[in-house]
N, C-alpha and C positions, 0 to 999 in steps of 0.2 A: 617473355616469349610465350605466346599462346600455344597450348597443346590441344589437339582435336582427337575425338574418338570417332574414327572412320572405319566402317566395316571393311574387312579385307576384300570382299567381292567388289566394292566400289573402287578401292585402290588398284586392284588388278585391272579393272575396266579403264581407269584413267591412265595407267601405265602402258596398256597395250593398244589404246585407241589410236587410230590414224586420222580420224576426222572429228574435230571438236568445235563447238560454237559456244560463245558467251553472249548472253542477252543482258544488257545493262540498262538501268534506269536512273532516275534522279537521285536515289540514295547514294550512288557512287560519287556523283558530282558534289553532293552535300558535304562530303568529307574533305573536299577541297575548299569549302567555304561558299559554295554556290547555292543559293536558296532553292529548295524544292518547290514543286507546284502544289502539292496537296498536304504537306506536313504542317506542323505547328507554325513553322516560319514560312509557309508557302507564299510565293509571290502573288498568287491570285487572291490572297486574303487582304492584301494591301491596295490592290488596283482593280479597276473594273475591266475585266478581260474583254468585254464587248466593245470597248473603245480601243483596246490595244492589241488584240490578237484575233481579230475576225476580219474577213474581207470588207464587210460593211464599215467597220471602224476605220480601216485604212482609207476607204473611199471618202469617208466623211472628213477625216483630219489626218492626212498622211504626215504632216509635220509633227503632230503630237506623237504618233506611233513611232516615227524615226527618232525623235528625241528620247523616247523611252528605250528603244533598242540600242541607241548609242550609249546610254547609261549602263545597260546590261553588258555591252561589249567592253566598256571600261572596267566593270566589276569582274567579268570573266578574265579579262586580260591580266589582272593582278593576281589571279589564282594560279596555282600550280598543280600538276598531276600528283595524285597521292599514291600510296603503295599499291592500292588495288589496280589503278591504271598501269603502274609499272610492271606488276606481276602478270597482268593480262598480256602486255607487250612481250614479256619474257616467254610466256606460254606459246605465243604465236611462232616464235623462233624455234620452239622445240617440236611442235607437231607438224606432220607433213601437210595437213590441210586444217586451217584454223580461221574462223570467221568471228569478227566482233560485230554484233548486231545491237545497235544502240538507239535508245529513244531520246538521248541527250543531244542538244544542238550546240554544245559549247566547244566541240573540237578537241577535247582533252585527250581522247584516245590517240589521235594522231600526234599530238604534242608529246605523249609518253613513248611514242615509237611504234605503235600499231600501224600496220599497213593495209590489211584487208578489213576495212571498216565499212559497214553498211549503215548509213545514217537515215533511219526511218522517218524522222521528223525534220530533216533538213539540217542546215548549219548556219549559225548566226554570223559566221565570218564569210558568208556569200550573199550577194544580192542579185536579183534578176529582173528582167523586163518581160512582162507578160505580153507585150505587143510584138516585139521582134525576137524574143527568146534569148536575148543576150544574158550571159551569166558572168559575174565578176567576182573573183576571190579578193578578200580583204586581208591585209596583214596588220591593220590598225583600225581603231574605231572610225566609223564614217565621219567625214568632216563637213561636207556640204549637205544641209538638210532642207528639204528632201533631196536626195541624189537624183540626177537626171540621166537617162540613157541618151546615147547619141541620136536616137530617133526622136527625142523630145519628151518621151513619156517618163513619168516618175517611176523609179525602180523601187522594188519592195524587198524586204528581207526574204531570203530563200529558205523559209521555214514553213512548216505546216501549221496553219491556224485552225482554230475551232470551227467546225462545220465544213472543213475541206477534206477531200479524199487524200489518202496516203499516196505518195508517188508510186506508180505501178512498177517501175523497174526495180526499185529498192525493195518493195514488198515481195515481188517474185524472187529476187535474189536471196532475201532472208528466209523465205519459205523453203526454197530449195536447200539452203545450207542446213536448216533445222531438220528437214526430212532425212538428209544424208548423214547427219551427225550421229556418232556412236554415243556421245555425251554432250549435253548442253548444260552449262552453268547459268543460272538465273540470278543476277546479282543486283541488289538495290532497286528492285522494282516491285510495285504493289500488284502487278498483273491484273489491272482493271481496264487498260486501254487496248482495244483491238485495232489492227490485227496482231500487234506485238504479243498480246497475251495468249494468242493461239500457238505461237511458235514452240513452246515447250511441249504442247500437246502433240504437235506434228512429230517431234523427236520421239516422244513416248509411244505414239501409235506405230512408229517405224521400228520399234524394238530397241530404241536408245534409252540411256539413263538420264534422269533429270536431277540435278543437284541445285538446291536453292540456298542462297546466302542473303539474309535480310535481317533487319533489326527485329522484326516480329513476324508471326505467321501471316500468310497470304492465302489466296485461293489456290495457289500452287502446292501449298503444304500437304493438301489431302492426297495428292498423287505423286509427289516427289519421291525419288528413291532415297534421298538424304536431304535433310534440312538443317542448316547451321545458322544459328541466330547470334548476331553481334555485328560489329563494325566490319565492313568489307575490307578496309585497310589493315585490319588485324587478321581476319580469317583467311583472306586470299594468300598472304605470305605463308601462313601456317599450313594451308592446304598444299601449296606448291612444294614446301619442304617435305611433306609427307609423301608426295608422289615421286620425287626424285631419289 
């Protein structure tokens, strides 16, 4: 059982806070066995992202793109939420206002029980039609490749691809949550992708505290009120025990 050295002022802030946010990245999913994007086992090291995760790649070969996303759905479907996901869901039930702001597209937070989840990069378990704006939720890997909308158009994964803008509604919702949070926990993200990387700064500039949990230092380390290095699945339970 891991023990953490946490300053008393941080513990007081966590215990008294009414509004808390958690920003999560690929490092959290990696502990469930889902490959990261930029780590040593990063999925973009094995595939050409220009063919699989760009609008042009989808236009050129939608079948290839969907075959790859189906494989990812199968892989993610076999994974299970880890202790970091579970603790985050427990924290949501404790705080009056709690937001999960995630860069992950795997849907693991909802599977773990989190309800107020803002998915900044979309969700692999949804597909959409850009012609008539139909959105369909999936409860299993897609069967027909490529899937067609009732209007006849090819549907696409409801995720943000390279070169695309972040969804405006989710970006605004996440920014508002970050500004209003008394504490933001930044878990398993390298803090290099904007606008998500700006969220801890919004909390900091609004007088809130920033707590970083990651395997190694990131750009956030220089201004975080507390940085804890190690596995999120070990640190999050230990942090939660310290708060209660």
